[in-house]
C-alpha positions as CSV (number, residue, x, y, z in Angstrom):
1,M,-24.4,-7.5,19.8
2,N,-25.7,-4.4,21.2
3,S,-26.2,-2.4,17.7
4,R,-24.8,0.4,18.7
5,Y,-21.2,-0.2,17.8
6,L,-22.0,-0.3,14.0
7,N,-21.3,2.4,12.1
8,Q,-18.7,3.9,14.5
9,I,-15.2,4.9,15.4
10,I,-14.3,2.4,19.5
11,L,-11.3,4.0,21.3
12,G,-9.2,0.4,22.5
13,D,-6.8,-1.9,21.5
14,C,-8.4,-4.2,18.9
15,E,-7.8,-7.3,20.7
16,S,-10.2,-6.1,24.0
17,V,-12.3,-4.4,21.8
18,L,-13.7,-7.3,19.5
19,K,-14.3,-9.8,22.1
20,K,-17.7,-7.4,22.5
21,F,-18.8,-8.8,19.8
22,P,-20.6,-11.8,18.1
23,D,-18.3,-14.2,16.0
24,N,-19.1,-14.6,11.9
25,Y,-20.2,-10.9,12.1
26,F,-18.2,-9.1,9.8
27,D,-17.4,-9.1,5.8
28,L,-14.8,-7.4,5.4
29,I,-11.9,-6.6,7.2
30,F,-9.2,-4.3,5.8
31,T,-6.6,-2.8,7.4
32,S,-2.8,-1.7,7.6
33,P,-1.8,-2.4,10.7
34,P,1.7,-0.5,12.0
35,Y,4.8,-1.6,10.4
36,A,7.7,-3.5,12.4
37,D,9.8,-0.2,14.2
38,Q,7.1,1.9,12.3
39,R,5.0,5.1,14.0
40,K,7.2,5.2,17.0
41,N,5.8,8.6,17.7
42,T,2.2,7.1,17.6
43,Y,1.6,3.2,18.3
44,G,5.2,2.9,20.5
45,G,6.7,1.1,17.6
46,I,6.9,-3.8,17.3
47,N,9.9,-5.3,17.0
48,P,10.7,-7.3,13.7
49,N,11.9,-10.3,16.0
50,N,8.4,-9.9,18.7
51,Y,5.9,-8.4,15.5
52,V,4.5,-11.9,15.1
53,D,3.9,-12.8,18.4
54,W,2.4,-9.0,19.2
55,F,-0.3,-9.6,16.0
56,L,-1.1,-13.2,16.2
57,P,-3.6,-12.8,19.2
58,K,-5.3,-10.2,17.1
59,T,-5.3,-12.6,14.2
60,Q,-7.1,-14.7,16.6
61,E,-9.5,-12.6,17.0
62,F,-10.2,-11.5,13.0
63,L,-10.7,-15.3,12.8
64,R,-13.5,-16.1,15.0
65,V,-15.4,-12.6,14.0
66,L,-15.5,-12.4,10.0
67,K,-18.1,-13.8,7.9
68,P,-17.3,-17.6,7.0
69,T,-17.8,-16.3,3.2
70,G,-15.7,-13.2,4.4
71,S,-12.2,-11.8,3.6
72,F,-9.2,-10.1,5.6
73,I,-7.5,-7.6,3.4
74,L,-4.2,-7.6,5.0
75,N,-1.4,-4.0,4.2
76,I,1.5,-5.1,5.4
77,K,5.3,-4.3,4.4
78,E,8.9,-6.0,5.8
79,R,11.1,-3.2,6.3
80,V,15.2,-3.6,6.0
81,V,16.9,-4.8,8.8
82,N,20.7,-4.9,9.0
83,G,21.2,-4.2,5.0
84,E,18.7,-7.5,4.2
85,R,14.4,-7.6,4.5
86,H,13.4,-8.9,7.2
87,T,11.0,-12.2,7.5
88,Y,7.8,-11.4,10.0
89,V,5.8,-11.1,7.1
90,L,6.5,-14.2,5.9
91,E,6.6,-15.9,9.2
92,L,3.6,-14.6,10.1
93,I,1.9,-15.4,7.0
94,L,3.0,-19.4,8.3
95,E,1.6,-18.9,11.6
96,M,-1.8,-17.7,10.2
97,R,-2.0,-20.4,8.4
98,K,-2.0,-22.7,12.1
99,Q,-4.3,-20.3,12.6
100,G,-6.8,-22.0,10.5
101,W,-6.8,-19.1,7.8
102,L,-6.5,-19.8,3.7
103,W,-3.8,-17.4,2.0
104,T,-5.9,-16.9,-1.0
105,E,-4.5,-14.5,-3.2
106,E,-1.6,-11.4,-3.0
107,F,-2.0,-8.4,-4.7
108,I,0.2,-5.9,-5.3
109,W,-0.6,-2.0,-4.9
110,H,2.1,-0.2,-7.2
111,K,2.4,4.0,-5.8
112,K,2.6,5.6,-8.8
113,N,3.3,8.7,-7.3
114,S,7.4,7.8,-5.0
115,V,9.6,10.2,-4.5
116,P,12.8,9.4,-6.7
117,G,15.8,8.7,-4.2
118,K,19.3,6.9,-4.2
119,W,20.3,4.1,-1.2
120,P,23.6,2.1,-1.2
121,N,22.5,-1.4,-1.9
122,R,18.8,-1.6,-3.4
123,F,16.1,1.0,-5.3
124,R,13.5,3.0,-5.1
125,D,11.0,1.1,-2.8
126,T,7.0,1.5,-4.7
127,W,5.3,-1.7,-3.5
128,E,3.3,-3.0,-0.9
129,R,1.5,-6.2,-0.3
130,L,-2.0,-7.1,0.4
131,L,-2.4,-9.8,1.1
132,Q,-5.7,-12.1,1.0
133,F,-6.9,-14.0,4.4
134,N,-10.1,-16.3,3.9
135,K,-11.8,-18.9,6.8
136,S,-12.8,-21.2,3.6
137,K,-12.6,-21.9,0.1
138,K,-16.0,-20.3,-0.7
139,F,-16.2,-15.9,-0.1
140,S,-18.4,-13.7,-1.3
141,F,-16.2,-12.3,-4.7
142,Y,-18.0,-9.6,-7.3
143,Q,-15.4,-9.5,-10.3
144,D,-18.4,-7.1,-12.0
145,E,-17.7,-4.7,-9.5
146,V,-14.0,-3.9,-10.1
147,M,-13.8,-4.2,-13.8
148,V,-11.8,-1.4,-16.2
149,P,-11.6,-0.6,-19.8
150,V,-10.4,-3.4,-22.1
151,G,-7.3,-1.3,-23.2
152,N,-5.7,-0.3,-26.0
153,W,-4.2,-3.6,-27.2
154,A,-7.5,-5.3,-28.4
155,K,-7.6,-3.0,-31.0
156,T,-5.3,-4.8,-33.3
157,R,-5.0,-8.0,-31.1
158,L,-8.4,-9.0,-31.5
159,T,-9.1,-7.9,-35.2
160,N,-7.5,-10.4,-37.0
161,L,-8.1,-13.9,-35.5
162,S,-5.8,-17.2,-35.8
163,E,-7.4,-20.5,-35.5
164,T,-5.5,-20.6,-32.6
165,D,-7.5,-17.8,-30.7
166,K,-10.7,-19.1,-32.0
167,K,-11.0,-22.1,-29.3
168,R,-9.7,-23.0,-25.4
169,D,-6.0,-23.0,-26.0
170,E,-4.4,-24.9,-23.4
171,S,-1.1,-24.1,-22.0
172,K,2.1,-25.3,-23.8
173,V,3.7,-25.8,-20.2
174,N,0.7,-28.0,-18.8
175,S,-0.3,-26.0,-16.0
176,G,-4.1,-26.4,-16.6
177,F,-4.4,-22.8,-17.2
178,G,-5.7,-21.9,-21.2
179,K,-7.9,-19.2,-23.0
180,N,-10.0,-18.2,-25.8
181,V,-8.7,-15.3,-27.0
182,S,-12.5,-14.9,-28.9
183,N,-14.5,-14.5,-26.1
184,W,-12.8,-11.0,-25.8
185,V,-14.0,-9.9,-28.6
186,G,-16.8,-6.9,-28.9
187,R,-16.1,-6.5,-24.9
188,N,-15.3,-2.8,-23.5
189,M,-14.5,-4.3,-19.5
190,V,-12.2,-6.9,-18.8
191,Y,-11.4,-8.1,-15.3
192,P,-8.6,-6.6,-13.7
193,T,-5.1,-7.9,-13.1
194,N,-3.8,-8.2,-9.3
195,V,-1.7,-5.3,-9.4
196,L,-2.8,-2.0,-8.2
197,H,-1.6,0.7,-9.8
198,M,-2.7,3.8,-8.0
199,A,-0.9,7.4,-6.1
200,T,-0.4,7.8,-2.3
201,E,-2.2,9.5,0.0
202,C,-1.5,13.7,-0.7
203,A,-3.5,14.9,1.5
204,N,-2.9,15.3,5.3
205,K,-4.7,13.5,7.2
206,N,-2.5,14.2,10.7
207,H,-1.6,10.4,10.2
208,S,1.6,8.7,9.8
209,A,0.4,6.3,7.2
210,V,-2.3,7.3,5.3
211,F,-3.4,4.9,2.1
212,P,-5.8,6.3,-0.6
213,T,-9.2,6.3,0.2
214,R,-9.5,4.7,-3.6
215,L,-7.5,1.5,-2.6
216,P,-10.3,0.1,0.7
217,K,-12.8,1.0,-2.0
218,W,-11.3,-1.4,-4.7
219,F,-11.6,-4.6,-1.7
220,I,-15.1,-3.2,-0.5
221,K,-16.6,-3.4,-4.1
222,L,-14.9,-6.8,-4.7
223,F,-15.5,-8.8,-1.4
224,T,-18.6,-6.9,-0.3
225,K,-22.6,-5.6,-1.4
226,A,-24.5,-2.8,0.1
227,G,-25.3,-3.4,4.3
228,D,-22.8,-5.3,4.9
229,I,-20.0,-4.4,7.3
230,V,-17.2,-3.4,7.5
231,L,-13.9,-3.3,9.8
232,D,-10.6,-1.3,10.0
233,P,-9.3,-3.0,13.8
234,F,-6.0,-0.2,13.0
235,N,-9.1,2.3,11.8
236,G,-5.8,5.4,11.8
237,S,-7.8,8.2,10.2
238,G,-10.6,6.3,9.2
239,T,-9.7,5.8,5.1
240,T,-11.8,2.3,5.8
241,T,-14.5,3.7,7.4
242,V,-15.0,6.8,5.5
243,A,-14.8,4.8,2.0
244,A,-17.3,2.0,3.4
245,L,-19.9,5.4,4.7
246,Q,-19.0,6.5,0.5
247,L,-20.3,2.4,-1.0
248,G,-22.6,2.1,1.2
249,R,-21.4,-0.3,4.2
250,N,-22.0,-0.6,7.5
251,F,-18.3,0.4,8.9
252,V,-16.6,-0.8,12.5
253,G,-13.5,1.4,13.1
254,I,-11.0,0.8,15.9
255,D,-8.0,2.8,17.2
256,I,-6.4,2.6,20.3
257,E,-5.2,6.5,19.5
258,E,-8.1,9.9,20.9
259,E,-7.0,12.4,18.6
260,Y,-6.7,10.0,15.5
261,I,-10.4,8.7,16.9
262,Q,-11.4,12.5,16.4
263,I,-9.8,12.6,13.0
264,A,-12.0,9.7,12.2
265,Q,-14.7,10.9,13.3
266,K,-14.6,14.6,11.4
267,R,-13.8,12.8,8.0
268,I,-16.9,10.2,8.4
269,S,-19.2,13.3,9.3
270,E,-18.3,15.5,6.7
271,V,-19.1,12.7,4.2
272,Q,-22.1,12.2,6.0
273,I,-23.1,15.3,4.9
274,M,-22.2,15.8,0.8
275,M,-23.7,11.9,0.8
276,P,-26.5,13.3,-1.0
277,S,-24.3,14.3,-3.7
278,I,-22.0,11.8,-3.3
279,A,-20.8,10.7,-7.6
280,D,-21.1,7.2,-8.2
281,E,-18.4,5.3,-7.4
282,N,-18.6,2.8,-9.9
283,S,-15.9,4.9,-12.1
284,D,-13.0,3.9,-9.8
285,Y,-11.4,2.1,-13.0
286,E,-10.6,5.7,-14.3
287,D,-7.9,6.7,-11.3
288,L,-6.2,3.3,-12.4
289,E,-3.4,2.5,-14.3
290,I,-4.5,-0.1,-16.8
291,D,-1.7,-2.1,-18.1
292,D,-1.8,-2.3,-21.8
293,Q,-1.5,-5.8,-22.1
294,E,-4.4,-9.2,-22.7
295,G,-6.6,-9.8,-19.4
């Protein structure tokens, strides 16, 4: 593998570009591809009925270039067609499992600042999926890097513990789950839930779909360490690559639109100039709205 591709934004279709990369190369793939029938003015749009067939050859390449310990995070959401949710995301998950992917987890991004509105047969859409896929059950997972403040619930819940709270309390429905509440006495930080409460990106990045930088940062912290390699095969305006750079990771971005390549490269250059003054990114939890409940 020629290192000239490392820390670069590459112009081209990811399915073709990734053939230049060896097997088991990337530690994390984080991306938000064009949703069905979306971004027609920039990416042409993909009919919902054709979406799975369009995407599967790409996920086959992702599977090849991802390390056995790596993770693939796919930000995607079904669209409404003829008054009902289309099933292309569900169909894609099933077909990816046939390719060899493990559908390990599903995170939800709750958009705190979604715009109010009124629709005839549904409410405001204020969340998106972030699907986690892996090649194996044993993958890199740095949970301590994304811990959050324990929350106000601890002030009352942990003050007077019952005898049950002081030992592992098995689930009453025989699910196999249990908890020992006393384990959290005196702790200021706990592990988060799989629901991320983050505002959408408001700044104009001249792109039709920009997610906040803190979104890929959260997953980069969770699944990689300094020096690892992060790929965004639908790089757009470069938010994932900017996040990787700020966190001391290597990156590769791929996009078919030259205009977006230029935008991403400009953002990367600006970050590189500011690198010495970038504050400690471990305080990202301050921008998360933490549920006031037991962690």
